[in-house]
N, C-alpha and C positions, 0 to 999 in steps of 0.2 A: 491140769490148771490152765486157765486161759493165759495167753502170753500178751495180751494186748496192752498191759501196762508196763512193759519192760523197756529198756533203753533201746533207742533206735541205733542202728549200726552194730557191727560185729563186735563182740567181746569174746575172745578165745579163752576157754577155760573157766574156772570158778574164782570168785573173789571170797576169801575166807579171812575173817578177822579173828585170830586165835588168841585168847586171853591167857595171860600168865597162869599156868595150871595150878602153881602152888601159892602165889601170891594172894589170889582171891580167896583160898582157904584160910590162910593165916590172917587176912585182913579183909574179911567179907564186905565191910562197909567203908573200906579205904577209898581214897580218891583214885579213880581210873587214870592210869598213865597216859600222859597227853602226847608222848612221842611214840610213833610206831617204828617197828622194825621189820623190813621187808625180807623175806626169805622164801624159798631156799636158794635163789639166784642172785647174781650180782646185778644184771640188767633186768629191769622191769619189762616184762614180755608182752604187754598190751597197754597201748596209750589210753584207751578209753577207760580201762580199769584205774589206771593211774590218776586220771582226771577225777574219777569217782572218789578215790581214796584222798586225793588232795582236798576235796571239798569239806571232808569230815575230820581230817587230821591236821594239826598245825605243822607238824614236821615228820617226815618219813625218812628213816635212816636205813642204811645197808651196810653189810660187812664187805669192805673191799680190801683185797690183799695189798700188802706193802708194795709200793712201786708200780701197781697195776693201773694202766691207762684204760678207762671205760670207753665203750663204743656205743653210747647212748643214742636213742632216736632223737629227732629235733624236739619232739614234745618234752621228753625226759630232760633234755638239755635246758629247756626253758624253766623247768622246775628246779634244776640244779643251780641255775644263775639267780633264781629268786630265793635261794636258801631253803626251799620246801623239801627237796630230795637231797639228802646229805649222806656223807660217809660217816659210819660209826667210828669214833676214835678207837683205836686198837686197845683193847682191854687185857690185863694180865691174865695168864692162864689160871684158872681156879678149878679145883676138883669138882666135879659134877656128875650127875646121873648119865650124861651123854658119854662120858669117858668109859663106861661100862659096857656100851652097846657093841662095839666092834669085837673086843674080847670075848663076849658072849657068843657072837657069830663065829669067831674063829675057833672056839671051843668045840663047834659042831661043824666044822669046815666041810667035811664030805657030804653031810646032808644039804648044806647050803649051796655047795658047788653043783649038786644035782639039779637044783631049782634056779640058782642065781648065778652060776658060774659064767664068766664072760665068754668062755669058748662055746657056750650053748645059746648065745643070744640070737642066733638065727631062728630058734624055736620058741623064743619068749612070746608070750600072748599077753597083751595089755588089757586091762579092764575097760579103757577108754581110748579113743584115738589120741595119740600123742602129737604135740606140736612139733615145729621144726627144731632142729638142734640148737642149742644154746651158742651164742656168739662168743661167750666169755672165753672159752678155752681156745679159741683161734681156729684156723683152717685145718682140715684133715681129721676132724672128729668123727666119731660114729654116732648116728642119729638115734640109735637104740640106747645109748649110754647116757647117763648123767654124770657131769664131771664136777668133782670137788677139788678146790685148790688145796696144795699142800699145807698152807698156813692154818687150815682148818682141821688138821689131822695130826696125830702123833706119828713122827717118823717111823717108829718101829711098826705101828699099825699098818702104815703104808707098804712097807716091805713084805709084811706077812700077808696082807690082802693080795698082793701081786702074786706071791709064792703059792698061795692056796688057789689061785685061779679065780678070785672074787673081785679082782680089780685089774685094770689095764692102764699103764702109765701113757701119758701123752705130753710130749715135750719134756721139759724139766720141772713142771710145776702143777701138773693136773693128773688126777686119778679118776678113770671112768669106772663105772660099776652099774649094777642094775638100778633103775629108778627108784625102786622101793626101798632099797637099802640106803641110798643117799637121802631119800625123803625122811625116813624115820630118823636117821642121825641128825639131820638139820632141824627137825622138829625138836628133838631133844636139846640140840645146842641152842635153838632159839628161846626155848623155855628156860634154859640155864642163864642166858644173857638178860632175858626179860626180868628175872627174879633179881639179878645182881646189879642191873643198870636202870632199873625202873622203866622198862620199855613195854609196848604192847605188840607182840608179834602179829605180822600181817602178811598174808600170801594170797597169790592168785593161782595157786596150783591145787588140784585135787589130790589129797595125800591119804596114806593108809592109816586113818585114825583109829580103826579097830584095835590095831597093835598098840596104839599110844593110849588106849585106855588102861593098859597095864603100867604099873610103876616099877616092876622089877625087869632089868635088862634081860635076864634069862627067859622070863615069860614072854617078853616082847619078840625074842627070837622064836620061841615055839609058836607064837601066833603066826609069824611070818612063814614058818614051816608048815602050817596048817594043823598043828596039834590041837585037838578039842579043848575047849575051856575047862578049867578045874572047877569043882564045886565051890560055891561061895555060901557064906552065911547069909548074905544079902544078895538078892537077885539084881545084878547090874545090867543084865540083858545085853551087854556089849553094844550099846546104841546110845544115841544122843537124845536128849529132851530137846524138842524142836518147837518154835512158834513162829507165825508169820506176822510181820509188821511192814508198813509202808515207810519208804523214804522218799525224799524229793531230790530230783536232778533235772538239769535243763533237757528239754526235748531235742532229740537228735545229738546226744552228748558225743558221739564219735566226730562229729563236724564242728564242734564247739572249740575254738582256739584256746590254747593253754593260757594265753593272755587274758581271756574272759573269765576263766577260772580263777586267775590270780586277782583279777579285779573283784570277783565275788569275796575272796578271802579278805582283801584289803578293806572292802566296804562293810563287811559283816563278820568281823574276826571271831566273835564269840558264838553266833547263832547256830552254826552247824555243829560246832564242837558241843555246845550244851544240849543239842538234840541227841547226839550220840551218847553223851553221858547219861542223859535222862533215860533213854530207852535201855541202856545196859543196866542201870540202877533198878528200874522198875521190873525188868525181866527177872533179875536176881531175887527180888523180893516176892514176886508173884509166884515163882515156881514152887516155893514151899506150900502154898495153899491151893494150887491149881494143878489138878492130876492129869488133866487131858489138854491135848493141844488146842482143841476148840475153846476151852475156857480161857486159856492163855491168849489165843488170838483175839478174842473179843475183848479181853481186859486191856490188852496192849493198845488195840485200836482206839478205845476210849481214852486211854492216857495220853496218846500222841496226837489226837485229833487237832487240837488248838496249835501245837507246835508245827504240825505240817502246813497249816494254813499260813503261819507266820513265815515259814520258809519259802512257801510259793509266793508271798507278797515281795519277799526279798529278790527272788528271781525276776519277777516282772518289774521291779524298779530299776533293773539294769538291762531291761529290754530282752529277757530271755523267757521262753515259754516253759513253764514248769510241767514236769511229768512225774507222777508217782510210781515208784518202782517198789514192788512187793519183794521183800527179802526174808530169808530165814534167820531166825536167831537159834543158835544151838548152844546147848550146855551139856557138859560131861556129868553124867549121873553118878560116876564113882567119886570124883573130886569135888562135887558140888560147886562147880565153878562156871562162869560164862565163857564160852569159846567162840562166840561171834556171829558175824553177818555172812550169809551165803546166798549168792544169786547168780544166775546164769541168764545173760541177755540173749534174745532171739530163740530161746529154747524153754521148754517147761522148767519151772523152778524145782529145785529139790532140797 
């Protein structure tokens, strides 16, 4: 696909808006949550991505451990000061699907150790180039590991993961592990928080979503181990329904100051949010009747054409040059729920 309509400037990784997987099933016509929840990290790792997200979401929350001092970029600090990027208030521990994941992994510890054991990290092969290490866990971290704060884990699970060679402690508060294990756990935790706190998970990280199509923790573990899928009464194909649609951003977004994005939000507080909700609602409705991506693409383009022109006028009114960015909408075929917007700037979209 041509990349001429993508954002100018580097955006590392993907931007994926992941919908609450269960909430949209239970309330398919309910109002889309207006508050986003950034995961799986504490620090947003790409300023350009953050500017894009801040245009379309009124508030972006993140889970910050108690007493932890963030080390945000200057751009992120601007959004913190403006109240756009905020800490998620600590929520009480609730039983959830995410609590079953690591016990399922530990029940097959020998198999997981052969593939995900931290002692073997020198031989790990990643599906895509990984970015530099997270700054959250402080100096001395291993760039091949992803670190979770102890606040996000059960103390007994921490000890067992270390004992079974699936985790490596760092300092007194962090556990390093294979990125795929951390990503799946954080996806499940994000979904849990989204359902109980009415949030919409939002991530800039490519995640192992094939595993997350499964609802059972033991089956998720099998997918991570490469066990072939079990026969289904309904062919889920282990894939997402996708469709392409345009959104609007300022040309050269990487170089647009955070203050200008905040000005956009202040001047047009409802326009970008209304567009996001409109696209999500229409996509959900169209999927039932449109069996091919081409049909969805054409229908969505027709439905958003007027809204795109309005957003472009809004950008011009504050002396910004508009650019249309083609993004993928994705939906989970098993759970019949929308899971978001996916784009990669500077590279072919997928």
